[in-house]
N, C-alpha and C positions, 0 to 999 in steps of 0.2 A: 903731746902730741895730743893735740884735739881730738874733740869728743863729737858724736854724729849721733843722734835721733835715727831710731826707724819706725817708720809711720804707715796706719792705715789708712785708707779712705772709708769712713765709713757712710751708711745709708745713705743722710742727707748732706753729702758731700764733703761735713767737715773731716782734718786729717790730726786724727789723734796718737800721741806717741805710746808703742806698746819696748819698747825699750832703748838703750844706750849703749851704744859700743864703742871702743877707738877707731880712731880713722885708717883703719886696714882696709885694704880692697875683701880678702878672704874672709875673712870678718864679719863685712858689710853683709856683702855675698850670701854669705852662712843663714845669718839674721833675717835677711829679706827673703829668703828661699821658705825658711823654717815658718816663716808667718802666712807669708801666702800661701803653703800647704796646709793652714790651719784653717784660713781664710780664700778659696779657691778663687770667688769670684768678685774680690774686693784688690783695688789697687795698694800699692807697697812702693813704698819708696824711703832714701836715706837724704837726711838734710842735716848740713853741719848749725854751729849754733850761733852762724852769723844767718841762716834762714838760708844757704844759698842749696841747691837741690846738689845733691853727690851721684846717685844714683835712681833709677826707678822702673819698677816692674809692670 
């Protein structure tokens, strides 16, 4: 199973990886919501190891 990076866009516009999880839709959504709750004014996304966007909040 592929891995997915959970990333947060910082104030300078750069995407920073905050975690890596398995490519499972429920796990990805859980991790993204958790990160989003800690940083409510920042954008959150999930990117696979090939750089393709899987999901974005």
